[in-house]
C-alpha angles and dihedrals in degrees: 000000000000092000092050089054090052090050091053092048091048092054090093130056094246092043092050090055092050093049093048092051094047094050091043094050113108089220092059117107108272089230092068101031126113089247088061092055094053092041089055091050091050089050092050091051092048092049092052091048089055092044091049091053088050092049093246103142106167121097093223092064091059110027121035120217094248091052090047093052093048093049091046090055091049092049089049090056088055090048093050093048094049093043099048104029121102108284097236093042096050091058088055090047091053090053091048091052092048090054098041098041099035095236104125115187093033095210093056094077090045090055093045092053092044091054091056116091091257121153117287095249091057092047088052092049091050091049088054092049092052090047090054089063093056092080085087114076090204091062099044096080095052091044091051089051092049091048090054090052097045106038128052138178095188138055101247121089117248130233113238117207091332092297128114117318115272114236116246105263108157121030110194093197093055092045092052101040100035112024101030097032092055092049092041086222120119106178092124093051089051092049093048094052088048088054090052090049093049090053091045095050091056099041108020098100092045098056109125092201099031089259094295094159090059093052093110090063091055091047088053091053092049103036101034104029110024096038093062104021095116093042097053123096116238125196087201109038092201089069091062092059094042090052091049091050095049092045091052091048089053092052092049091050089051091053091048090054092061116108117255090234126048123224105236090203093061117090119204116215113227094222101034091241136094131050097318125096119288112266113249116237091246091051090049091052092047092049090051091053095045093048093045094238131145101318094042091053093049093050093044094050094043093053092042089066087080138205095285090058091049091050089054090053090058090052090052091046117198105081101026096104094048092048092047089054091055092048093048091052090048089055092047090052092050091047091053 
């Protein structure tokens, strides 16, 4: 309850500043201080390391539901503060937290916790916390690099900053098609695509190569999410429409990152493999649309539902806003 109150207070710029100061104050109760949050995350990581060595792989054996809910609420307070606080001040706050809590860089512990087999809702909360840091252009590059090193959608290990290969820790495909599909709950997939979109919004127009090294993330959105979005079972139907909307936003951002002029010397491989240059995410999205593949089918079906259907949704109530968001993003993509 207390954390939810703090989240509500931090939903405005002034409130975010108040919450940060209160939780940063040395006279604040240690149970609700920033140091407590990062200490809890360190403890979670350590517990999962021990459980992994003991071959205990299920989240329930390590993190109880009550502990998960409490930690999610605390992470959400951090997200609200960093999202709604004044832009210049939040950068200073991040530096203060890194010094006081010993977590430099601040996103490293968020990634480490997210890569543990923690419950989906905590993974989603951590994705949101990382996304809240992408408001700062100076942090986007390092966060992209860390994302490449922490998250994979393929079997081979990745090279991180030219150093030794990083072991595969968090396979998005497995998380989506095994963990989330069995639970029929996709809050983490939604949060991850939102993280991609937050990174893209800040850096998309500045990509030298059109974001070619992030192409596998876009392929994941198209081939794993969009291709089966209407065939999947959802315990909460609203999540289907939120996932459609975020996936469409991602595809539009990829298209917008394409250069206005095309290099006639560059050849684009039709499959994204082989000896040719790597296909840029925007080129991959465009190819999908032109060849009437996954994305094209999602957009076509979503728009084919029609205005009468949408009017009926508003009469029924609950899911109207989520469905409208998906339709609006379909129209924006077509308009592009």
